[in-house]
C-alpha positions in Angstrom: 176.2 190.4 75.5 174.8 190.5 79.0 178.3 190.9 80.6 179.1 193.7 78.1 176.0 195.7 79.1 176.6 195.2 82.8 180.1 196.6 82.5 179.0 199.7 80.7 179.9 202.7 82.8 177.0 204.9 84.1 176.0 207.6 81.7 174.1 210.6 83.2 170.9 211.7 81.4 171.1 215.3 82.5 172.8 218.1 80.6 176.4 218.7 81.7 176.0 222.4 81.0 172.9 222.8 83.2 174.4 220.6 85.9 177.6 222.7 86.2 175.6 226.0 86.0 173.5 224.8 88.9 176.6 223.7 90.8 178.3 227.0 90.2 175.3 228.9 91.5 175.1 226.7 94.5 178.8 227.1 95.4 178.4 230.9 95.0 175.4 231.0 97.4 176.7 228.5 100.0 178.8 231.1 101.8 175.6 233.0 102.6 174.7 230.2 105.0 177.9 230.9 107.1 177.2 234.6 106.8 173.7 234.1 108.3 175.1 232.1 111.2 177.6 234.9 111.9 175.1 237.7 111.7 172.7 235.9 114.1 175.1 236.8 117.0 175.2 240.5 116.1 172.6 243.3 116.0 171.7 244.8 112.6 172.1 248.5 113.5 170.0 251.2 111.7 169.2 254.8 112.2 165.7 256.2 111.5 163.7 259.2 112.2 160.0 259.2 113.2 157.4 261.9 113.9 154.3 262.3 116.0 151.7 265.0 116.4 153.1 267.8 118.6 151.6 269.9 121.3 150.1 272.5 118.9 148.4 269.8 116.8 145.0 268.3 117.5 145.3 265.3 119.9 149.0 265.9 119.9 151.5 265.3 122.7 153.9 267.7 124.3 157.5 266.8 124.3 157.6 265.8 128.0 154.7 263.4 127.4 156.4 261.9 124.4 159.6 261.5 126.3 157.7 259.8 129.2 156.2 257.2 126.8 159.6 256.5 125.2 161.1 256.0 128.7 158.2 253.7 129.8 158.6 251.6 126.6 162.4 251.2 127.2 161.9 250.3 130.8 159.2 247.7 129.9 161.7 246.1 127.5 164.5 245.9 130.1 166.5 248.9 128.8 168.2 251.2 131.3 169.6 254.7 130.7 173.3 254.3 130.1 174.1 257.9 129.0 171.9 261.0 129.4 172.2 264.2 127.3 170.8 265.6 124.1 170.9 262.0 122.9 169.9 259.4 125.4 171.6 256.0 125.2 169.5 253.1 126.5 171.3 249.8 127.2 169.6 246.4 127.4 170.4 242.7 127.4 168.9 240.6 124.6 168.6 237.0 125.8 169.5 234.0 123.6 166.6 232.6 121.7 166.0 228.8 121.6 163.8 229.2 118.5 166.7 231.1 116.7 169.1 228.3 117.6 166.7 225.6 116.2 166.1 227.8 113.1 169.8 228.0 112.4 170.3 224.3 112.9 167.4 223.6 110.5 168.8 226.0 107.8 172.2 224.4 108.2 170.8 220.9 107.8 169.1 221.9 104.6 172.3 223.5 103.3 174.4 220.5 104.2 171.8 218.1 102.6 172.0 220.1 99.4 175.8 220.1 99.5 175.7 216.3 100.1 173.5 215.8 97.0 175.8 217.8 94.8 178.9 215.9 96.1 177.0 212.6 95.7 176.4 213.4 92.0 179.8 214.8 91.4 181.8 212.0 93.1 179.6 209.0 92.6 182.5 206.8 91.6 184.8 208.0 94.4 186.3 205.2 96.6 188.4 206.2 99.6 190.9 204.0 101.4 189.4 202.3 104.5 186.0 203.9 104.4 185.2 203.0 100.7 182.4 205.1 99.0 181.7 208.1 101.3 178.2 208.9 102.5 178.1 212.6 101.9 174.8 213.0 103.7 176.7 212.4 107.0 177.6 216.1 106.6 174.1 216.9 108.0 175.4 215.7 111.4 177.3 219.0 111.5 174.2 221.1 111.5 173.7 221.2 115.3 177.0 223.1 115.6 175.3 226.1 114.0 172.9 226.3 116.9 175.7 225.6 119.4 177.8 228.4 117.9 174.9 230.8 118.3 174.1 229.6 121.8 177.7 229.9 123.0 177.8 233.5 121.9 175.7 234.2 124.9 173.3 237.1 125.6 173.9 240.2 123.6 174.1 243.8 124.9 172.2 246.2 122.8 172.4 250.0 122.7 169.5 252.2 121.6 170.2 255.9 121.0 167.2 258.2 121.1 167.1 261.9 120.3 163.8 263.8 120.8 163.0 267.3 119.5 160.0 269.5 118.4 159.7 271.8 115.4 159.5 275.6 115.9 155.7 275.8 116.0 155.3 272.6 118.0 153.1 270.9 115.4 155.1 267.7 115.5 157.7 265.9 117.5 160.7 264.3 115.9 162.2 261.1 117.3 165.6 259.9 115.9 166.5 256.4 117.0 169.6 254.3 116.3 169.9 250.6 117.2 168.8 247.1 116.5 166.6 247.0 113.4 164.1 244.5 114.9 163.8 246.6 118.1 163.3 249.8 116.1 160.4 248.0 114.2 158.7 247.2 117.5 159.4 250.6 118.9 157.6 252.6 116.2 154.7 250.2 116.0 154.1 250.2 119.8 154.3 254.0 120.1 152.3 254.4 116.8 154.9 256.7 115.2 155.2 257.6 111.5 158.5 257.5 109.7 159.6 261.0 108.6 158.7 261.7 105.0 156.1 258.9 104.9 152.3 259.3 105.0 150.4 257.2 107.5 147.5 255.4 105.7 144.6 254.3 107.9 143.2 250.8 107.4 140.0 250.4 105.4 138.3 248.8 108.4 139.4 251.7 110.6 
């Protein structure tokens, strides 16, 4: 009786339906990890328009002053004028980030560990020639290559295109900017601009 119970094959206690549903969802989302690694080497380009109080408004700025502040901001962030005209193109070098490389390695390690867990459950009785039962968690050793891929891509050249204009009665200045999404976010926050069509709400504590 003892031998019979010992030879009984393993029977999972989880629902097959829920397991395969989870597996399908995981397989569908796994390509997103590779997409994240690929996107890390490229700028996410957006185009937005902001406004500021113009020369005719109280505490407003004339167009020349606003242009000077934009130029000073770009210079401070290592951007140089590449093309000058109605639209000015600023070009800068975005250095590789050690923290980004480690972050990608960490995310890849989590993804590989999750994949290993799925494979461990799916192929628990698998035995391969020479190596025997595979240790799927060794896939986690591939995670540093995500950081290496990002690092080898090198520094990135970014272009920021800025167009500055004032309305007819000089009550507001309009700044249209196209470039890296993260840089645009820093740009409007530093220069205290308001996105066109949006209302600036002051904080409760002033």
